[in-house]
Backbone as a printed PyTorch tensor [residue, N CA C, xyz], in Angstrom:
tensor([[[-144.0970,   17.8790,   38.8350],
         [-143.4360,   16.6080,   38.6880],
         [-142.4980,   16.3690,   39.8590]],

        [[-142.5030,   15.1880,   40.3870],
         [-141.6950,   14.8310,   41.5480],
         [-140.2450,   14.5580,   41.1480]],

        [[-139.3090,   15.0070,   41.9790],
         [-137.8970,   14.8280,   41.6980],
         [-137.4730,   13.3890,   41.9880]],

        [[-136.6470,   12.8290,   41.1180],
         [-136.1480,   11.4710,   41.2850],
         [-135.0910,   11.4450,   42.3920]],

        [[-135.2010,   10.4700,   43.2740],
         [-134.2350,   10.3440,   44.3650],
         [-133.2520,    9.1940,   44.1690]],

        [[-133.4100,    8.4430,   43.1030],
         [-132.5490,    7.3020,   42.8210],
         [-132.0190,    7.3960,   41.3950]],

        [[-130.9840,    8.2090,   41.2070],
         [-130.4180,    8.3810,   39.8740],
         [-129.2860,    7.3910,   39.6480]],

        [[-129.3150,    6.7620,   38.4860],
         [-128.2390,    5.8900,   38.0390],
         [-127.5510,    6.6160,   36.8980]],

        [[-126.2570,    6.8850,   37.0590],
         [-125.4920,    7.6110,   36.0550],
         [-124.4790,    6.6460,   35.4540]],

        [[-124.6100,    6.3980,   34.1630],
         [-123.6560,    5.5260,   33.4800],
         [-122.7960,    6.3750,   32.5660]],

        [[-121.4790,    6.2530,   32.7300],
         [-120.5280,    7.0500,   31.9620],
         [-119.7540,    6.1010,   31.0500]],

        [[-120.0860,    6.0990,   29.7580],
         [-119.3830,    5.2040,   28.8330],
         [-117.8910,    5.5550,   28.7360]],

        [[-117.0500,    4.5170,   28.7070],
         [-115.6090,    4.7090,   28.5640],
         [-115.2810,    4.8250,   27.0790]],

        [[-114.5130,    5.8450,   26.7350],
         [-114.0720,    6.0590,   25.3570],
         [-112.5430,    6.1050,   25.3380]],

        [[-111.9130,    5.6860,   24.2430],
         [-110.4470,    5.6930,   24.1860],
         [-109.8400,    7.1000,   24.1220]],

        [[-110.6140,    8.0720,   23.6230],
         [-110.1110,    9.4460,   23.4940],
         [-111.1560,   10.4140,   24.0180]],

        [[-110.7340,   11.6570,   24.2350],
         [-111.6660,   12.6970,   24.6790],
         [-111.8000,   12.7330,   26.1880]],

        [[-112.9160,   13.2770,   26.6570],
         [-113.1290,   13.4690,   28.0930],
         [-113.6510,   12.2320,   28.8140]],

        [[-114.1060,   11.2270,   28.0760],
         [-114.6740,   10.0410,   28.7100],
         [-113.6740,    8.8870,   28.8210]],

        [[-112.3980,    9.2130,   28.9790],
         [-111.4220,    8.1510,   29.2100],
         [-111.5440,    7.6790,   30.6500]],

        [[-111.1050,    6.4670,   30.9060],
         [-111.1450,    5.9070,   32.2550],
         [-110.4260,    6.8350,   33.2390]],

        [[-109.2690,    7.3330,   32.8370],
         [-108.4700,    8.2000,   33.7120],
         [-109.2080,    9.4920,   34.0530]],

        [[-109.8400,   10.1220,   33.0800],
         [-110.5770,   11.3750,   33.3360],
         [-111.7670,   11.1540,   34.2590]],

        [[-112.4460,   10.0460,   34.0690],
         [-113.6050,    9.7610,   34.9160],
         [-113.1540,    9.5330,   36.3510]],

        [[-112.0730,    8.7950,   36.5370],
         [-111.5520,    8.5610,   37.8860],
         [-111.0400,    9.8670,   38.5100]],

        [[-110.4310,   10.7370,   37.7050],
         [-109.9860,   12.0430,   38.2130],
         [-111.1850,   12.8590,   38.6880]],

        [[-112.2680,   12.8280,   37.9260],
         [-113.4820,   13.5540,   38.3060],
         [-114.0400,   12.9970,   39.6150]],

        [[-114.0670,   11.6850,   39.7320],
         [-114.5470,   11.0400,   40.9570],
         [-113.6840,   11.4510,   42.1550]],

        [[-112.3660,   11.4960,   41.9470],
         [-111.4470,   11.8940,   43.0180],
         [-111.6510,   13.3650,   43.4010]],

        [[-111.8480,   14.2270,   42.4140],
         [-112.0810,   15.6540,   42.6880],
         [-113.3420,   15.8360,   43.5250]],

        [[-114.3860,   15.0850,   43.2110],
         [-115.6180,   15.1620,   43.9970],
         [-115.3940,   14.6680,   45.4200]],

        [[-114.6530,   13.5750,   45.5640],
         [-114.4220,   13.0360,   46.9120],
         [-113.6020,   14.0050,   47.7690]],

        [[-112.6750,   14.7440,   47.1440],
         [-111.9030,   15.7450,   47.8860],
         [-112.8010,   16.8670,   48.4090]],

        [[-113.9410,   17.0910,   47.7360],
         [-114.9120,   18.0930,   48.1800],
         [-115.9170,   17.5070,   49.1710]],

        [[-115.7310,   16.2270,   49.5310],
         [-116.6410,   15.5910,   50.4780],
         [-117.8810,   15.0030,   49.8240]],

        [[-117.8640,   14.8620,   48.5060],
         [-119.0040,   14.3020,   47.7750],
         [-118.7050,   12.8360,   47.4760]],

        [[-119.4620,   11.9570,   48.1110],
         [-119.2290,   10.5190,   48.0140],
         [-120.5020,    9.8000,   47.5890]],

        [[-120.3520,    8.6600,   46.9080],
         [-121.4970,    7.8720,   46.4500],
         [-120.9870,    6.4980,   46.0390]],

        [[-121.9070,    5.5560,   45.8770],
         [-121.5580,    4.2170,   45.4140],
         [-121.1830,    4.2620,   43.9470]],

        [[-120.2020,    3.4310,   43.5870],
         [-119.7820,    3.3290,   42.1950],
         [-119.6980,    1.8650,   41.7770]],

        [[-119.6400,    1.6560,   40.4880],
         [-119.4850,    0.3060,   39.9610],
         [-118.9540,    0.3870,   38.5450]],

        [[-118.7730,   -0.7880,   37.9420],
         [-118.3110,   -0.8300,   36.5590],
         [-119.2040,   -1.7520,   35.7500]],

        [[-119.2950,   -1.4640,   34.4750],
         [-120.0190,   -2.2980,   33.5280],
         [-118.9720,   -3.0740,   32.7380]],

        [[-118.9230,   -4.3880,   32.9590],
         [-117.9350,   -5.2360,   32.2920],
         [-118.5780,   -6.0100,   31.1470]],

        [[-117.8340,   -6.1680,   30.0740],
         [-118.2700,   -6.9950,   28.9610],
         [-117.0290,   -7.7120,   28.4270]],

        [[-117.0570,   -9.0330,   28.4850],
         [-115.9150,   -9.8450,   28.0500],
         [-114.6250,   -9.4250,   28.7450]],

        [[-114.7310,   -9.1170,   30.0370],
         [-113.5700,   -8.7680,   30.8330],
         [-113.0310,   -7.3710,   30.6240]],

        [[-113.7360,   -6.5520,   29.8660],
         [-113.2890,   -5.1870,   29.5900],
         [-114.2820,   -4.1960,   30.1780]],

        [[-113.7590,   -3.1480,   30.8160],
         [-114.6260,   -2.1230,   31.3950],
         [-115.2190,   -1.2900,   30.2630]],

        [[-116.5510,   -1.2690,   30.1910],
         [-117.2540,   -0.5090,   29.1530],
         [-117.7890,    0.8290,   29.6730]],

        [[-118.0780,    0.8800,   30.9820],
         [-118.6560,    2.1030,   31.5610],
         [-118.4150,    2.1170,   33.0640]],

        [[-118.4500,    3.3020,   33.6260],
         [-118.4000,    3.5070,   35.0720],
         [-119.8140,    3.8920,   35.5030]],

        [[-120.2870,    3.2950,   36.5770],
         [-121.6200,    3.5970,   37.1000],
         [-121.4990,    4.3810,   38.4010]],

        [[-122.2390,    5.4670,   38.4880],
         [-122.3440,    6.2460,   39.7180],
         [-123.7900,    6.1630,   40.1860]],

        [[-123.9760,    5.7960,   41.4350],
         [-125.3250,    5.7030,   42.0110],
         [-125.5720,    6.9360,   42.8770]],

        [[-126.4040,    7.8230,   42.3870],
         [-126.7330,    9.0490,   43.1270],
         [-128.0710,    8.8290,   43.8230]],

        [[-128.0340,    7.9630,   44.8190],
         [-129.2350,    7.5650,   45.5470],
         [-129.0130,    7.8170,   47.0360]],

        [[-129.4880,    6.9280,   47.8830],
         [-129.3300,    7.0790,   49.3350],
         [-127.8640,    7.1430,   49.7440]],

        [[-126.9630,    6.6200,   48.9010],
         [-125.5360,    6.5960,   49.2470],
         [-124.8400,    7.9420,   49.0180]],

        [[-125.4860,    8.8600,   48.3180],
         [-124.8840,   10.1610,   48.0110],
         [-124.7470,   11.0030,   49.2730]],

        [[-123.5230,   11.4620,   49.5110],
         [-123.2400,   12.3410,   50.6580],
         [-122.5420,   13.6070,   50.1700]],

        [[-122.8600,   14.7320,   50.7720],
         [-122.1320,   15.9670,   50.5220],
         [-122.6530,   16.8580,   49.4150]],

        [[-123.6670,   16.4150,   48.6880],
         [-124.2240,   17.2330,   47.5970],
         [-125.5540,   16.6460,   47.1520]],

        [[-126.2640,   17.4150,   46.3790],
         [-127.4960,   16.9360,   45.7480],
         [-127.1220,   16.3470,   44.3870]],

        [[-127.9470,   15.4400,   43.8490],
         [-127.6400,   14.8430,   42.5440],
         [-127.3790,   15.8780,   41.4440]],

        [[-128.1530,   16.9490,   41.4170],
         [-127.9630,   17.9640,   40.3750],
         [-126.5730,   18.5860,   40.4080]],

        [[-125.9890,   18.7360,   41.5920],
         [-124.6390,   19.3000,   41.7030],
         [-123.6150,   18.3690,   41.0540]],

        [[-123.7970,   17.0640,   41.2280],
         [-122.8880,   16.0910,   40.6170],
         [-123.0540,   16.1140,   39.1000]],

        [[-124.2940,   16.1750,   38.6310],
         [-124.5420,   16.2210,   37.1920],
         [-123.9760,   17.5040,   36.5750]],

        [[-124.0870,   18.6070,   37.2740],
         [-123.5230,   19.8730,   36.7760],
         [-121.9940,   19.7880,   36.7160]],

        [[-121.3900,   19.1070,   37.6890],
         [-119.9370,   18.9120,   37.6740],
         [-119.5280,   18.1280,   36.4230]],

        [[-120.2520,   17.0510,   36.1110],
         [-119.9520,   16.2720,   34.9080],
         [-120.0700,   17.1400,   33.6520]],

        [[-121.1100,   17.9490,   33.6130],
         [-121.3180,   18.8410,   32.4640],
         [-120.1620,   19.8250,   32.3310]],

        [[-119.7430,   20.3960,   33.4520],
         [-118.6390,   21.3570,   33.4540],
         [-117.3420,   20.7030,   32.9650]],

        [[-117.1510,   19.4400,   33.3210],
         [-115.9610,   18.6950,   32.9010],
         [-116.1150,   18.1210,   31.4900]],

        [[-117.2760,   18.3470,   30.8840],
         [-117.5850,   17.8710,   29.5330],
         [-117.4940,   16.3410,   29.4360]],

        [[-117.9540,   15.6640,   30.4870],
         [-118.0150,   14.2050,   30.5170],
         [-119.4490,   13.8050,   30.2060]],

        [[-119.6070,   13.0290,   29.1580],
         [-120.9430,   12.6020,   28.7180],
         [-121.4150,   11.4210,   29.5650]],

        [[-122.6890,   11.4510,   29.9460],
         [-123.2510,   10.3890,   30.7810],
         [-124.6930,   10.1130,   30.4000]],

        [[-125.1200,    8.9190,   30.7030],
         [-126.5170,    8.5150,   30.5330],
         [-127.1300,    8.4880,   31.9260]],

        [[-128.1850,    9.2670,   32.1350],
         [-128.8100,    9.3860,   33.4650],
         [-130.2020,    8.7630,   33.4190]],

        [[-130.4540,    7.8680,   34.3680],
         [-131.7480,    7.2090,   34.4540],
         [-132.2700,    7.3000,   35.8770]],

        [[-133.5830,    7.4870,   35.9700],
         [-134.2400,    7.4700,   37.2680],
         [-134.6790,    6.0360,   37.5230]],

        [[-134.2940,    5.5100,   38.6700],
         [-134.6810,    4.1490,   39.0240],
         [-135.7700,    4.1980,   40.0700]],

        [[-136.8000,    3.4180,   39.8360],
         [-137.8720,    3.3210,   40.8230],
         [-137.3340,    2.6000,   42.0580]],

        [[-137.7380,    3.0540,   43.1700],
         [-137.3020,    2.4460,   44.4220],
         [-138.0300,    1.1270,   44.6310]],

        [[-137.2760,    0.0650,   44.8940],
         [-137.8730,   -1.2530,   45.1250],
         [-138.1660,   -1.4130,   46.5960]],

        [[-139.3550,   -1.9200,   46.8880],
         [-139.7500,   -2.1440,   48.2760],
         [-139.6140,   -3.6010,   48.6400]]])
């Protein structure tokens, strides 16, 4: 099976636990301090942030997608991971 090169990681925001907005941003900052950078975005609904999106695609620098996913697992941050087909 071929490895996906365009991973979309959606991290739902929760009011308590490890998926708080602050924890997710701390995790993102910790990765950037290690030189791991990628595109990010937010999922808005009625003006409220519902999820943080990380794009582990061509924009990913400093690590492989699996390393980022393992970091999330280690931090006990729950995420939804989808492989996106590359559009030509």
